[in-house]
C-alpha positions as CSV (number, residue, x, y, z in Angstrom):
1,X,0.1,0.0,0.3
2,X,1.0,3.4,-0.7
3,X,2.5,5.9,1.7
4,X,-0.6,8.2,2.0
5,X,-1.7,11.5,3.8
6,X,-5.1,13.1,4.1
7,X,-5.1,16.4,3.1
8,X,-7.6,18.7,5.2
9,X,-8.0,22.1,4.8
10,X,-9.5,24.8,7.5
11,X,-12.5,25.6,5.7
12,X,-13.5,25.2,2.0
13,X,-11.7,26.9,-0.6
14,X,-8.4,27.4,1.1
15,X,-6.4,25.4,-1.5
16,X,-6.4,22.0,-0.5
17,X,-6.3,20.7,-4.0
18,X,-3.5,23.1,-4.7
19,X,-1.4,21.8,-2.5
20,X,-2.1,18.4,-3.2
21,X,-1.2,19.1,-6.6
22,X,2.2,20.9,-5.7
23,X,3.1,18.0,-3.4
24,X,2.6,15.1,-6.1
25,X,4.4,17.5,-8.1
26,X,7.3,17.5,-5.3
27,X,7.2,14.2,-5.1
28,X,7.4,13.3,-8.7
29,X,10.9,15.9,-8.9
30,X,12.1,13.7,-6.4
31,X,11.1,10.0,-8.9
32,X,8.7,8.7,-6.7
33,X,5.2,7.6,-8.4
34,X,2.5,9.1,-7.0
35,X,-1.6,8.8,-6.6
36,X,-4.6,11.4,-5.5
37,X,-7.6,10.0,-4.4
38,X,-11.0,12.7,-3.9
39,X,-13.4,10.0,-2.5
40,X,-16.0,12.4,-2.2
41,X,-16.9,15.5,-4.5
42,X,-19.6,18.1,-4.4
43,X,-20.0,20.1,-7.2
44,X,-19.9,18.2,-10.4
45,X,-20.6,18.8,-13.9
46,X,-22.6,16.6,-15.9
47,X,-20.5,15.4,-19.1
48,X,-20.8,13.0,-22.1
49,X,-19.0,10.4,-19.4
50,X,-20.7,11.4,-16.5
51,X,-20.2,14.0,-13.4
52,X,-16.8,15.2,-13.2
53,X,-15.4,17.6,-10.8
54,X,-12.5,19.9,-11.4
55,X,-10.4,19.1,-8.3
56,X,-10.3,15.4,-8.9
57,X,-9.3,16.2,-13.0
58,X,-6.8,18.3,-11.5
59,X,-5.3,15.5,-9.0
60,X,-5.2,13.4,-12.0
61,X,-3.1,15.9,-14.2
62,X,-0.6,15.7,-11.7
63,X,-0.2,11.9,-10.2
64,X,1.7,9.6,-12.3
65,X,-0.2,6.4,-11.6
66,X,-2.8,5.8,-14.6
67,X,-6.1,5.4,-12.1
68,X,-9.5,5.7,-13.8
69,X,-11.5,8.8,-13.0
70,X,-14.0,6.7,-10.8
71,X,-11.3,5.3,-9.3
72,X,-10.1,8.9,-8.4
73,X,-13.5,10.1,-7.7
74,X,-16.3,7.5,-6.6
75,X,-18.9,9.2,-5.1
76,X,-19.4,12.9,-7.6
77,X,-22.4,14.5,-6.5
78,X,-23.6,17.6,-8.6
79,X,-24.9,20.2,-5.9
80,X,-21.9,22.5,-5.1
81,X,-23.1,21.8,-1.5
82,X,-22.2,20.7,2.0
83,X,-21.8,16.6,0.9
84,X,-25.0,15.7,3.3
85,X,-27.1,18.2,1.5
86,X,-26.0,17.6,-2.3
87,X,-26.2,13.5,-1.0
88,X,-29.6,14.5,-0.1
89,X,-30.6,16.2,-3.3
90,X,-28.7,13.0,-5.5
91,X,-30.9,11.2,-3.8
92,X,-27.7,8.6,-2.3
93,X,-27.2,7.9,1.3
94,X,-23.7,8.3,2.4
95,X,-21.3,6.0,4.9
96,X,-17.8,6.1,5.5
97,X,-17.5,2.4,5.8
98,X,-18.3,3.1,2.4
99,X,-16.0,5.7,1.4
100,X,-13.2,3.8,3.4
101,X,-13.8,0.7,1.2
102,X,-13.0,2.8,-1.8
103,X,-10.2,4.8,-0.6
104,X,-8.7,1.4,0.7
105,X,-8.8,-0.4,-3.1
106,X,-7.4,3.0,-4.2
107,X,-4.4,2.9,-1.9
108,X,-3.7,-0.7,-2.8
109,X,-2.3,0.4,-6.0
110,X,1.2,0.3,-6.2
111,X,2.9,4.5,-5.7
112,X,5.8,5.2,-3.5
113,X,3.5,8.8,-2.3
114,X,-0.5,9.0,-2.0
115,X,-2.9,11.7,-1.0
116,X,-6.0,11.5,-0.3
117,X,-8.1,15.2,0.2
118,X,-11.0,15.9,2.1
119,X,-13.9,18.0,1.2
120,X,-14.8,21.4,2.5
121,X,-13.3,21.7,6.3
122,X,-12.5,19.1,9.2
123,X,-15.9,18.1,10.6
124,X,-18.7,18.8,7.4
125,X,-21.2,16.2,7.6
126,X,-21.8,13.7,4.9
127,X,-25.1,12.3,6.5
128,X,-27.4,13.0,9.5
129,X,-24.9,10.6,11.3
130,X,-21.6,10.9,10.3
131,X,-18.8,13.2,9.6
132,X,-15.8,13.2,6.6
133,X,-13.5,13.4,9.9
134,X,-14.1,9.5,10.4
135,X,-12.7,8.5,7.0
136,X,-8.9,9.3,8.1
137,X,-9.5,8.2,11.5
138,X,-11.1,4.8,10.0
139,X,-8.4,4.9,7.7
140,X,-5.6,5.8,10.6
141,X,-3.7,8.1,7.7
142,X,-1.8,11.1,9.6
143,X,-3.0,14.7,8.2
144,X,-1.7,17.6,6.4
145,X,-3.4,20.8,6.9
146,X,-3.8,23.5,4.5
147,X,-4.4,26.4,6.2
148,X,-6.0,29.3,3.8
149,X,-3.8,32.5,5.0
150,X,-6.4,35.4,5.3
151,X,-7.8,37.2,8.7
152,X,-9.1,34.5,11.2
153,X,-7.0,31.9,9.6
154,X,-5.2,31.5,13.3
155,X,-8.4,30.5,15.1
156,X,-9.7,27.9,12.5
157,X,-6.3,26.4,12.2
158,X,-6.0,25.4,16.0
159,X,-9.1,24.3,16.2
160,X,-9.0,22.2,13.4
161,X,-5.7,20.9,14.8
162,X,-7.3,20.4,18.1
163,X,-10.0,18.3,16.6
164,X,-7.5,16.2,14.4
165,X,-5.5,15.5,17.6
166,X,-9.0,14.5,19.4
167,X,-9.4,12.1,16.7
168,X,-6.4,10.6,17.8
169,X,-4.6,11.0,14.2
170,X,-0.9,12.8,13.6
171,X,-0.7,15.8,12.0
172,X,2.2,15.8,9.7
173,X,2.5,18.9,8.8
174,X,0.8,21.9,7.4
175,X,1.1,24.6,4.4
176,X,0.4,28.2,4.7
177,X,-1.6,29.0,1.4
178,X,-2.0,32.8,1.0
179,X,-5.8,33.2,-0.1
180,X,-5.8,36.5,0.5
181,X,-3.0,38.3,-1.5
182,X,-4.0,41.6,0.5
183,X,-3.6,40.0,4.3
184,X,-1.9,42.0,6.7
185,X,1.0,41.0,9.0
186,X,1.6,38.0,6.8
187,X,4.4,36.9,8.2
188,X,3.5,37.6,11.8
189,X,0.6,35.1,11.4
190,X,2.7,32.5,10.0
191,X,5.0,32.8,12.9
192,X,2.3,32.8,15.2
193,X,0.6,29.7,13.3
194,X,4.6,28.0,14.1
195,X,4.4,28.5,17.3
196,X,1.2,27.1,18.1
197,X,0.8,23.9,15.8
198,X,2.7,21.0,16.7
199,X,3.8,19.8,13.4
200,X,6.2,21.4,10.5
201,X,5.5,24.3,8.4
202,X,5.8,22.2,5.2
203,X,6.0,25.5,3.3
204,X,4.5,28.9,2.2
205,X,2.5,29.0,-1.1
206,X,2.3,33.2,-2.1
207,X,-0.4,34.5,-4.1
208,X,0.2,33.4,-7.7
209,X,-2.6,32.1,-9.0
210,X,-1.2,31.2,-12.2
211,X,1.8,29.4,-10.9
212,X,2.0,25.6,-12.1
213,X,2.1,22.8,-9.5
214,X,5.6,22.4,-10.5
215,X,6.3,25.8,-9.7
216,X,4.6,26.1,-6.4
217,X,6.5,22.3,-5.4
218,X,9.9,24.3,-5.4
219,X,8.4,25.6,-2.3
220,X,7.4,22.6,-0.4
221,X,8.7,19.7,1.7
222,X,7.2,16.4,1.5
223,X,5.4,15.3,4.7
224,X,7.2,12.6,6.5
């Protein structure tokens, strides 16, 4: 089974996929084989080949192993809503056991480095009874946290890390991803996070919306 990490975010829209693609590019640059999974995606477009999610397609473009779309993103939901609402709209019932089974199957493929990307923030619900945070717990995956650098990020990051640790999982590292190019006191915020989070900062991605994954990879370390 591949050495795998779960990619979590402090919120939705903080750049989980941007960081995932950069980490895949960094691993490829070191000669490692890579794969990435997006077990659950809400906000998919209908195509001639079925529902497709931009994040899952971006992961496929960066990984070295030739997985099918359905292997990468086994649960694709059309509505751009919280997963439990998107599933209800689609008339589907989701469970952690189902998602864990899909994910284990993908991770059985031989690769040196693998990522499992979450959806939304840590405690996003997939049903009235289960939260997506139970997936990395079920799989025992160490977590890489993407911190979207904007006002309020310290609170979001600290609360998320507290929840990760409470769930019994290891925080393997975190990435500062600048999503507000006008953020005041950026360096001071990063320094504060470095002092408060119990894991190394794997890198800082500045505001470069047109940068490639390979260009961003130069600013990241791989988690261990």
